[in-house]
N, C-alpha and C positions, 0 to 999 in steps of 0.2 A: 775400451773392452774387458777393463778390469770391472767396471760399475755393473756393466752387463753380466758379466761372470757371477759376480755376488748377488745379483738379482734373480739369475735363474737359480743357484744355490738355495736361496730362499724360499723362491717358488717351489722347489723339489722339495722343502724341507730337510735340505743337508746341513741341519745347525752345527755341527761339528766341524764339518768345511769351511762354513762362511765365516762361523769364529775364528777360526784358525787363518784362513786366507785375508781376513780383513785385520786381524792382527798383526800379519808380517807387510800388510801394504802399510798399514800407519805408521809402524816402526821404520820401514823402507829396509828390510831384512830380505825380501825375495831374491835380490840376486847373489847371495851368499850361498842359496840352495841351487843344486843343479835339477834338472828338471824331474829326474827318478826319484830325488831326494825330495823334490817339492811335493810329486805326486804322493809316495809315501806318508810322508806328514799329513796330509791332508785326510788320506784314507785311515789312518790311524787315528785321527782328530775325532773324524765321525764314528770310528768303531767305538772309542770311547764313550762320546756322546751317547751313542744308542744302547751301551753297555749300564752306563750310570742310570738310564732312563729306565732299563727294564728292571733294575734292581729297586730303584724307587718305587715302581710301579708294583712289586711284588711283595715289599714291604706294607704299602698302602693296600693291597688287596687282603694281606693275612690278617690286619686288625688286631694287632698285638697289644695287650693291657698295658704294657710297659716297653719304653725304649731302651732297650737292653746291649749290652756289650761283653762280648767273652772278657775281654781286657779287663772290665771292671770287675769281675766275680771277687770275692771275698774268701779267702783261702785261709781262714782261722783254725787254730790247731784243734778247737773243740767242734767245729765243722762237719768232721767225719767226710771230706769232699777231698778229693787227690786231684793234684793239679794237673798230672800228666794222662790220667783218666779224660778228665775233661777236655784237654786239647787232642786227645786222641778223638773224642765223640766230635769235637769242632770241625775234623775234617770231613766229617759227614758220610763216612764211608757204612756208616750205621743205614743209611736212607736208601744207598745202592743196595745195600743187602737185604733190606726189605726187614729190619730189625727195629724192636721198640725201646724207649727208654722210661723207666718208670723211677718216678721222684717223690719219696715218700718224707714225711716230717711233719712237725707240729706247725700251729699257724706263726706266722712272720719270720720264719727260718729261711725263706727267701727261694723257694719253690717255684714259684711262678716267674720270677727275675730269671734264674738259671734256666727254665724252659724258652723262654722270651729269648735270651741270649742266645741260645743254641738255634732258635729261630730266624730270629736276625742274620747272625752266621749264613744258615743255610740259602735264605734269599741273595745274599751278597756271593754265594756262588753258582745262584742261576735256579734253584728248586724253588717248586711253588708249596708255598706254605701256608694253613689256615689254623687261626688261633679261634677257641672257642673256651668260654667258661661253662663246664659241664651243665649246670642246672639249667642254666640260660639256653644251650642247645637243645636240651629236651625240651623244654617248655616249647623253643620255637618250632621243633617239630612236630609238635604236638597241634600246635596252630597251622603248621604249613597242611598237616593231615587233613583237617577241617574244612580248609581251603582249597584243597587240592593242588598244593605245589609241592607235596612233599617227596614224590618221586625227584623231580627237578632239584631242591635242596640235597638230598641224597647223593645224587648225580654230581654236584659240585662238588662235596665232600671227598668222594671217589677219586675225582681228579688232580687233586692236590698230592705231591709227592710226600708231605710231612704235616700230618694232624695234633694239631696239640689239644688236649682235653684238660683243661685247668681246673681244678676244685672237684676233682670227682669223686665220689663217694659221701657228699654231705648227707643224703638222704636215700633211704633204702630205694629201688627202683619199682615203679609199677609195672604191670602188664605192658603197657604201651610204650614206655621208655627202656624196658629191658628188651622189647623186640627191634626198637631203633635201634640200640647199641649191636644186639647180633647183627642186624643189618651193616651196619658200620664196620664192625669188625670181620665180617665176613667178604666183606666187597675189598677190604685192603688186606687182609690175609695173602702174603705173596707177592703184591703189588705196590704195597706203599707202607710208611713207617709211621708209628705214633709215640707222641711221649706223653705221658698222663701224669698229672699233678695229684696228690692225694694227703689230705692229714691222717687218713687211714692206712695202717699197715696191710701189705698185699694180701698177707695171710687170712685178713678179715674181708676183703672185695668179695669172697663167694657171698657171703651171708647179704651183701649190700645188694647185690645181683638177684637173690633170691632165684626160685624156682631150679632145685639141682641140675638137671639135665641140660639147660639152657646154660647158666651158670657154669659148668662143667665146662662146653663149648667154648663160652668165652674166655675163660681163663687159661683153657689151654692156647689159644691163639693167640693172646695178650702175651703169656710168660713165655711162650717158646722163643729162645734166642734173644731174651730181652736183656737190657742193661740196668742192674740197679742201683739207684743212688739213694742211700737213707740218712738223710741230714739229721743232724743231732745239734746238740747245744742250745743257747738261749735265743730266745726272738730278736732277730736284728734290729726291730722297731724300738722294742726296749732298750739295747745296747745305745740306738743312738739317740733316744731319751736321756739316759744318763749321761753321754758324752755331753749333749745338751745342757745338762743341768750343773755338771761340773765345771763347763766353759762359764757359766754364768755364776757360779760360787766364786771362781777366780778372778771373774771382773768385778 
C-alpha cells in the first residue's frame, strides 16, 4: 500500500510529499505521527518544495549579472551606504508602492551587485524580476523591432514587478532608444518598479536622454517618489586587488 502511495505521489508530481513520506518510511518514524500530523507534514513539505521551485525559476528567469545577497553587501564607512536604508529596501515595500531605486556612483563601486542583491531578495519574496544591461537591452529592442517581435518583448518587460536597468547612460540615446525607454517608463508608471544603476549622476540623465520634451516626461516619471543611493569611495575591485597584493607581500 505504501509503495502504491509513493508511486501515485510521483506520478502526480507531488515531489515534496513523496520525499517526506519516503523519508518517514525509511526511518521508521511514521508511527510517531497522528494522522492529522502526518497530513500536515506532507502538505507542508509539498508547499515548501513548490515554493522553492518557484523562487529558483524566478531567479533563473531574471537573468542576473551577479549571484548576490543582501547579507553580503559591504557597508564600508566611505561608501555612503546606510545599512538600515538597504534593509528597508530589502523588505520590497518600494515594489508594492511602485517606487524606483536609483543607484549612482563611479565604476567598480558595487552598483550592479547592490541592484542584483535587491533583485535576488525580491525573487525570494515572490516578485517577478527582470535584469538587463541597458545598452544591450536597447540593442535587443532595435533588433526585435526589425524582426517584428518588439511588442512581444515590451509586453514581457511590462509584466515583471521589478525591472533592473544596469549601466544606464553609458552613451546618449538615439531616437529609437529614446522612444523605447519612454514606452517602458510609461508602461511601468504606477504599475511596476525599477532599479536603475548609472555611473552618471541623476542630474545629467536629462542630457543623456536628449530631446527636452521626452526627457522631461521620462525624468518626471523616474524620479517621482524614487529612492536615491549615491555610492562613493574607492573602487571595490581596486580594494580587492590591494588586499591580494598585501597578502602576497606577507607571504
